[in-house]
C-alpha positions as CSV (number, residue, x, y, z in Angstrom):
1,M,4.4,-44.8,40.0
2,G,7.1,-42.1,39.9
3,K,6.4,-38.4,39.5
4,Q,5.7,-37.0,36.2
5,T,8.3,-34.3,35.8
6,S,10.1,-32.7,32.9
7,P,7.4,-32.4,30.1
8,H,4.7,-30.9,32.4
9,H,7.2,-28.9,34.4
10,Y,8.6,-27.5,31.1
11,L,5.2,-26.5,29.8
12,R,4.4,-24.8,33.1
13,Q,7.6,-22.8,32.8
14,E,6.9,-21.8,29.2
15,T,3.4,-20.7,30.1
16,R,4.8,-18.6,33.0
17,R,7.3,-17.0,30.7
18,E,4.6,-16.2,28.2
19,M,2.6,-14.5,31.0
20,I,5.7,-12.5,32.0
21,A,6.4,-11.4,28.5
22,A,2.8,-10.3,28.0
23,A,2.9,-8.3,31.2
24,A,6.2,-6.7,30.3
25,I,4.9,-5.7,26.8
26,A,1.8,-4.2,28.4
27,L,3.8,-2.2,30.9
28,I,6.2,-1.0,28.1
29,L,3.2,0.3,26.2
30,E,1.8,2.0,29.3
31,K,4.9,3.5,30.8
32,G,7.7,3.1,28.3
33,A,10.6,0.7,28.1
34,A,12.9,2.9,30.2
35,A,10.4,2.8,33.1
36,L,9.9,-0.9,33.1
37,R,10.5,-2.4,36.5
38,T,10.7,-6.1,37.4
39,R,8.6,-5.7,40.5
40,D,5.8,-4.1,38.4
41,V,5.9,-7.1,36.0
42,A,5.8,-9.6,38.9
43,A,2.8,-7.7,40.4
44,R,1.0,-7.7,37.0
45,V,1.5,-11.5,36.6
46,G,0.6,-12.2,40.3
47,I,3.9,-13.7,41.3
48,N,6.6,-12.7,43.8
49,I,9.9,-11.1,42.7
50,S,11.9,-14.2,43.4
51,T,9.7,-16.3,41.1
52,L,10.1,-13.7,38.4
53,H,13.9,-13.8,38.8
54,F,13.8,-17.6,38.4
55,H,12.6,-17.0,34.8
56,V,14.3,-13.7,34.0
57,A,17.3,-12.9,36.2
58,T,17.6,-9.2,35.3
59,K,15.8,-6.3,33.8
60,S,17.9,-6.7,30.7
61,D,16.7,-10.3,30.4
62,L,13.1,-9.1,30.8
63,L,13.5,-6.6,28.1
64,R,15.0,-9.2,25.8
65,L,12.1,-11.6,26.5
66,A,9.7,-8.8,25.6
67,A,11.6,-8.0,22.4
68,E,11.8,-11.7,21.4
69,T,8.1,-12.2,22.0
70,A,7.1,-9.2,20.0
71,R,9.5,-10.3,17.2
72,E,8.1,-13.8,17.0
73,T,4.5,-12.6,17.2
74,F,5.2,-10.3,14.2
75,L,7.0,-12.9,12.2
76,A,4.1,-15.3,12.7
77,L,1.8,-12.8,10.9
78,L,3.9,-12.7,7.7
79,P,3.2,-15.0,4.7
80,P,5.4,-18.0,4.0
81,L,8.9,-17.3,2.9
82,P,9.1,-16.2,-0.8
83,A,8.9,-19.1,-3.3
84,A,10.4,-18.9,-6.8
85,D,7.3,-20.6,-8.3
86,L,5.0,-17.7,-7.3
87,G,4.7,-14.4,-9.0
88,A,7.0,-11.8,-7.5
89,Q,4.5,-8.9,-7.6
90,E,1.9,-11.1,-5.9
91,Q,4.5,-12.0,-3.2
92,L,5.4,-8.4,-2.7
93,R,1.8,-7.4,-2.3
94,A,1.1,-10.3,0.1
95,E,4.2,-9.2,2.2
96,V,3.0,-5.6,2.3
97,Q,-0.6,-6.6,3.1
98,A,0.6,-8.7,6.1
99,Y,2.6,-5.7,7.4
100,H,-0.4,-3.4,6.9
101,D,-2.7,-5.8,8.7
102,S,-0.2,-6.1,11.6
103,L,-0.3,-2.3,12.1
104,R,-4.1,-2.4,11.9
105,D,-4.8,-5.4,14.1
106,H,-1.7,-5.5,16.4
107,P,-0.5,-1.9,16.7
108,E,1.1,-2.9,20.1
109,L,3.9,-4.7,18.2
110,A,5.1,-1.6,16.4
111,A,4.6,0.5,19.5
112,C,6.7,-2.0,21.5
113,F,9.5,-2.0,19.0
114,A,9.5,1.8,18.9
115,Q,9.9,1.9,22.7
116,L,12.6,-0.8,22.6
117,T,14.5,1.1,19.9
118,Q,14.7,4.1,22.2
119,I,16.6,2.2,24.9
120,A,18.8,0.2,22.4
121,P,21.8,2.4,22.9
122,S,21.9,1.5,26.6
123,E,20.9,-2.2,26.1
124,P,23.3,-3.7,23.6
125,A,21.4,-7.1,23.5
126,I,18.2,-5.3,22.6
127,G,20.0,-3.2,19.9
128,A,21.5,-6.4,18.4
129,L,18.2,-8.1,18.4
130,I,16.4,-5.2,16.7
131,E,19.2,-4.9,14.1
132,A,19.1,-8.6,13.3
133,F,15.3,-8.5,13.1
134,T,15.4,-5.5,10.8
135,R,18.0,-7.1,8.5
136,G,15.9,-10.3,8.3
137,W,12.7,-8.4,7.5
138,C,14.5,-6.4,4.8
139,A,16.0,-9.7,3.4
140,R,12.5,-11.0,2.7
141,Y,12.0,-8.0,0.4
142,V,15.4,-8.5,-1.2
143,E,14.6,-12.1,-2.1
144,I,11.2,-11.1,-3.6
145,L,12.7,-8.2,-5.6
146,T,15.5,-10.4,-6.9
147,Q,13.1,-13.0,-8.1
148,G,10.9,-10.3,-9.7
149,R,13.9,-8.9,-11.6
150,A,14.7,-12.4,-12.9
151,Q,11.1,-12.9,-13.9
152,G,11.0,-9.6,-15.8
153,V,8.3,-8.2,-13.5
154,F,10.6,-5.6,-11.9
155,R,13.1,-3.4,-13.7
156,A,16.2,-5.1,-15.1
157,D,18.4,-2.4,-13.5
158,L,16.7,-2.7,-10.1
159,E,19.0,-2.9,-7.1
160,P,17.2,-5.3,-4.7
161,L,18.8,-4.1,-1.4
162,P,18.4,-0.4,-1.9
163,A,14.9,-1.0,-3.1
164,A,14.1,-3.2,-0.1
165,L,15.4,-0.5,2.2
166,M,13.2,2.1,0.4
167,I,10.1,-0.1,0.9
168,T,10.7,-1.0,4.6
169,G,11.8,2.5,5.4
170,A,8.8,4.1,3.9
171,L,6.3,1.7,5.3
172,S,7.7,1.4,8.7
173,A,7.1,5.1,9.1
174,F,3.5,4.2,9.5
175,G,4.2,2.1,12.6
176,P,4.1,5.0,15.2
177,R,0.9,6.4,13.7
178,G,-1.4,3.6,15.0
179,P,-4.4,2.1,13.1
180,G,-5.9,5.5,12.6
181,G,-3.0,6.7,10.6
182,L,-3.0,4.2,7.8
183,A,-5.0,6.2,5.2
184,L,-1.9,6.9,3.1
185,F,-0.3,3.5,3.5
186,W,-1.6,2.0,0.2
187,P,-1.1,5.2,-1.9
188,V,2.5,5.3,-0.7
189,F,3.0,1.7,-1.6
190,A,1.4,2.2,-5.0
191,E,3.9,5.0,-5.8
192,I,6.8,2.7,-4.7
193,E,5.4,-0.2,-6.7
194,R,5.2,1.9,-9.9
195,G,8.8,2.7,-9.6
196,L,9.7,-1.0,-9.3
197,L,7.8,-2.4,-12.3
198,A,9.5,-3.1,-15.6
199,R,8.4,-1.1,-18.6
200,S,7.0,-2.8,-21.7
201,E,7.3,-1.3,-25.1
202,G,3.9,0.3,-24.7
203,G,4.7,1.9,-21.4
204,V,4.5,0.8,-17.7
205,R,3.4,-2.8,-17.1
């Protein structure tokens, strides 16, 4: 029989890349993104530098791999994309709950993004990735708010994009605080939510 090649070889490569990404993120959290060194990552994984460079040729590639991994891990924690047949207020709360839980249970993701944001000016690929991620995250809120306005749940004069930027901007400020700094998370969201809701004749819904 001939050798079994591509499927198993591919899986081994993906597993190794996952190990490299995990080591890079761990070192970013320990030392900062600017201090990340490919040799340190290779040592943490237990491979030589040439093997590391087979998977990520440069430090920039390594940083991009870490950023992509952190992004995909965060996105996997979010609820399904907004659906028009669900109540918009319920969707909004589920979206915010998922973000809160990510800060509580996976604070390393926000911490990693904070470090990567600091080096974005000198790493254009990282800056572009973070910008695209931020736009995509905000777009989820825009879709929910647009649906809610159409449903009459949110104010008829609501502007979805500015409102989405208000929500993500306010809540992302809790990222650097870590799990111990979330006490005001829900009170802040409650104030934001009150400003979004439509008013009935008898007052606030």
